[in-house]
C-alpha positions as CSV (number, residue, x, y, z in Angstrom):
1,M,2.6,38.3,23.2
2,R,-0.1,36.3,21.4
3,I,-1.4,33.4,23.4
4,N,-0.3,30.8,20.8
5,K,3.3,32.1,20.9
6,F,3.2,32.0,24.7
7,L,2.0,28.4,24.7
8,A,4.6,27.4,22.2
9,E,7.3,28.9,24.4
10,Q,6.0,26.9,27.3
11,G,6.4,23.7,25.3
12,V,2.7,23.0,25.1
13,A,2.7,22.6,21.3
14,S,3.8,24.3,18.2
15,R,2.0,27.6,17.4
16,R,-0.5,25.7,15.2
17,G,-1.0,23.1,17.8
18,A,-1.4,25.8,20.5
19,D,-4.2,27.3,18.4
20,E,-6.0,24.0,18.6
21,V,-5.5,23.8,22.3
22,V,-7.0,27.3,22.7
23,A,-10.0,26.3,20.4
24,Q,-10.7,23.4,22.7
25,G,-11.3,25.8,25.6
26,R,-8.4,24.3,27.7
27,V,-6.6,27.6,28.2
28,S,-7.6,30.5,30.5
29,I,-6.2,34.0,31.0
30,N,-6.9,35.5,34.5
31,G,-9.8,33.0,35.0
32,K,-11.5,33.6,31.6
33,T,-11.4,31.1,28.7
34,A,-8.8,32.3,26.2
35,K,-9.7,32.9,22.6
36,A,-7.5,32.8,19.4
37,G,-5.6,36.1,19.1
38,D,-5.7,37.0,22.8
39,D,-2.6,38.7,24.1
40,V,-0.7,37.7,27.2
41,S,1.4,40.1,29.4
42,P,3.9,39.1,32.1
43,N,1.4,39.9,34.8
44,D,-1.4,37.6,33.5
45,N,-2.2,34.3,35.0
46,V,-2.4,31.7,32.2
47,A,-3.6,28.2,33.0
48,L,-3.7,25.1,30.9
49,D,-6.3,22.5,32.0
50,G,-6.5,24.5,35.3
51,K,-2.8,24.4,36.0
52,L,-0.9,27.7,36.0
53,L,2.0,28.2,33.6
54,S,5.1,30.1,34.5
55,H,6.3,33.0,32.4
56,K,9.9,32.0,33.0
57,V,11.1,29.6,30.3
58,K,14.2,27.5,30.1
59,Y,14.7,26.4,26.5
60,E,15.6,22.8,25.8
61,Y,16.8,21.4,22.4
62,Y,17.0,17.7,21.5
63,L,18.1,15.8,18.5
64,L,16.4,12.4,18.0
65,N,17.1,9.6,15.5
66,K,13.4,8.5,15.3
67,P,12.8,4.9,14.6
68,K,9.8,3.5,12.7
69,G,6.7,2.7,14.7
70,Y,6.5,6.1,16.6
71,V,4.3,9.1,15.9
72,C,5.5,12.7,16.1
73,T,2.9,14.0,18.6
74,V,2.9,14.7,22.3
75,K,-0.1,12.4,22.8
76,D,-1.8,10.0,20.4
77,E,-5.6,9.4,20.2
78,K,-5.0,5.9,18.9
79,D,-2.6,5.1,21.9
80,R,0.3,4.5,19.6
81,K,3.9,5.0,20.8
82,T,5.0,8.6,20.5
83,V,8.5,10.1,20.2
84,M,8.1,11.6,23.7
85,Q,8.6,8.2,25.1
86,L,12.2,8.2,23.7
87,L,13.2,11.3,25.7
88,P,15.2,11.1,29.0
89,E,13.0,11.3,32.1
90,N,14.5,14.7,33.1
91,A,13.5,16.3,29.8
92,G,11.3,19.3,30.1
93,R,8.0,20.0,28.3
94,V,9.1,19.9,24.7
95,F,7.3,19.1,21.4
96,P,8.4,17.8,18.0
97,V,9.4,20.3,15.3
98,G,7.6,19.1,12.1
99,R,6.7,15.5,11.6
100,L,7.9,12.2,10.3
101,D,5.1,9.7,9.7
102,Y,4.7,6.5,11.6
103,D,6.6,4.4,9.0
104,S,9.4,6.9,8.5
105,E,12.5,7.5,10.6
106,G,15.5,9.8,11.0
107,L,16.3,13.3,12.2
108,L,13.8,15.0,14.4
109,I,14.2,18.2,16.6
110,L,12.3,18.5,19.8
111,T,12.2,21.8,21.7
112,N,10.1,24.2,23.7
113,D,11.5,27.1,21.6
114,G,8.4,28.2,19.6
115,E,10.4,30.8,17.6
116,L,12.9,28.2,16.4
117,A,10.2,25.7,15.7
118,Y,8.4,28.3,13.5
119,R,11.6,29.2,11.8
120,L,12.4,25.6,10.8
121,T,8.9,24.7,9.6
122,A,7.6,27.9,8.0
123,P,7.4,27.2,4.2
124,Q,8.7,30.7,3.2
125,N,12.0,30.0,5.0
126,E,12.8,27.1,2.7
127,I,15.0,25.2,5.1
128,P,16.5,22.3,3.2
129,K,15.8,18.8,4.6
130,T,17.5,15.8,3.0
131,Y,16.0,12.3,2.9
132,L,17.3,8.9,2.0
133,V,14.6,7.2,0.0
134,R,14.4,3.6,-1.3
135,V,12.0,2.4,-3.9
136,E,11.6,-0.9,-5.6
137,G,13.1,-1.3,-9.1
138,S,14.8,1.4,-11.1
139,V,13.8,5.0,-11.6
140,T,14.0,6.4,-15.1
141,P,15.5,9.8,-16.0
142,V,12.1,10.9,-17.2
143,Q,10.5,10.0,-13.8
144,L,13.3,11.8,-12.0
145,N,13.0,15.0,-14.0
146,R,9.3,15.0,-13.5
147,L,9.7,14.8,-9.7
148,R,12.4,17.5,-9.7
149,A,10.1,19.9,-11.5
150,G,7.2,19.4,-9.1
151,V,4.2,17.1,-9.3
152,E,0.5,17.4,-8.3
153,I,0.2,15.1,-5.3
154,E,-3.4,16.1,-4.6
155,K,-6.0,18.1,-6.5
156,G,-4.6,21.6,-6.7
157,V,-1.5,20.7,-4.5
158,V,1.8,20.8,-6.5
159,T,5.1,20.2,-4.9
160,K,8.0,22.7,-5.2
161,K,11.0,22.0,-7.3
162,C,13.4,19.8,-5.5
163,K,16.9,18.2,-5.8
164,I,17.0,14.4,-6.3
165,T,20.2,12.4,-6.9
166,V,20.6,8.6,-7.3
167,A,22.8,7.1,-4.5
168,E,22.6,3.5,-5.6
169,T,20.6,1.5,-8.1
170,N,20.2,-2.1,-9.4
171,K,17.4,-4.2,-10.8
172,S,15.9,-4.8,-7.3
173,F,15.9,-1.3,-5.8
174,T,17.0,2.3,-6.1
175,K,18.3,4.6,-3.3
176,L,18.0,8.3,-3.7
177,H,18.7,11.5,-1.8
178,V,15.8,13.9,-2.0
179,V,16.2,17.5,-0.7
180,L,12.9,19.3,0.1
181,T,12.4,22.9,1.3
182,E,8.8,22.3,2.3
183,G,7.0,19.7,4.5
184,K,3.6,18.6,3.2
185,N,2.0,15.6,4.7
186,R,3.6,12.4,3.4
187,E,5.0,14.5,0.5
188,I,7.7,12.2,-0.7
189,R,5.6,9.1,-0.6
190,K,2.9,10.8,-2.6
191,M,5.4,12.2,-5.1
192,F,6.8,8.8,-6.0
193,E,3.3,7.4,-6.2
194,V,2.6,9.9,-8.9
195,V,5.3,8.4,-11.1
196,G,4.3,4.8,-10.2
197,K,6.9,4.0,-7.6
198,E,6.3,2.9,-4.0
199,V,8.6,4.2,-1.2
200,V,9.7,1.2,0.9
201,F,12.1,3.1,3.1
202,L,12.3,6.8,4.1
203,K,14.7,8.4,6.5
204,R,15.5,12.1,7.1
205,I,19.2,12.3,7.3
206,R,20.0,16.0,7.3
207,L,18.5,19.4,8.3
208,G,20.5,22.1,6.7
209,E,24.0,20.8,7.6
210,L,22.9,19.1,10.8
211,T,23.2,15.3,10.6
212,L,22.6,12.2,12.7
213,T,26.3,11.3,12.8
214,G,27.1,9.1,15.9
215,L,23.4,8.9,16.9
216,D,22.0,5.3,16.9
217,R,18.4,4.6,15.8
218,G,16.1,5.5,18.7
219,A,18.8,7.5,20.5
220,V,18.5,11.1,21.6
221,R,20.9,13.8,22.7
222,R,20.9,17.5,23.6
223,L,21.9,19.9,20.8
224,T,25.1,21.8,21.5
225,P,25.0,25.6,21.9
226,E,26.8,25.8,18.5
227,E,24.1,23.6,16.8
228,V,21.3,25.7,18.3
229,F,23.0,28.9,17.1
230,Y,23.4,27.4,13.6
231,L,19.7,26.4,13.5
232,K,18.6,29.8,14.6
233,N,20.6,31.4,11.8
234,L,19.7,29.0,9.0
């Protein structure tokens, strides 16, 4: 097993985050500093910051209704509040699957199951995620069609085609449901900026068919076995 996969299964970070931890020289295998691409066997002693990690893993899965004002990281260099502070005290070592930015809220999965995290975030899997978006004023059909077709949000970075429907509109604001199958950094906010609209509210409300029904803002619960099975088979 590759070292980044092993660390992800331990709940240290996602595979990409685990690569960064290894690059920082914080991981050792049998007393030697690990390198990217190293393999780990069940008989190897793997340590993070000098502390041995167990090869036995108990997977945990949580669903969080993230509020604004929290970052989706295990630790934050700017000392901002992280979503980890919203978990119960007895929660194991888990990490956020994907991200919602500081000013966004809604559905977030936290787990130490690296395979599931990869499955849900890998762009090629095109897992649909639905967002409730509010912008000031109205949005024209021309603007909507442009967004649906994909727009260039950065030089050379074009969004995939997406589904957008208007949920409510008046002279003051427009609420929309946006369904994405990718997760670029601040993608929705940048998309609407391209057509001259500022997003004033953004909430992820659905992952596949998984929703936040019954879960208050800031609340967290364990996923049921049926929900875990569903996510693994999306």
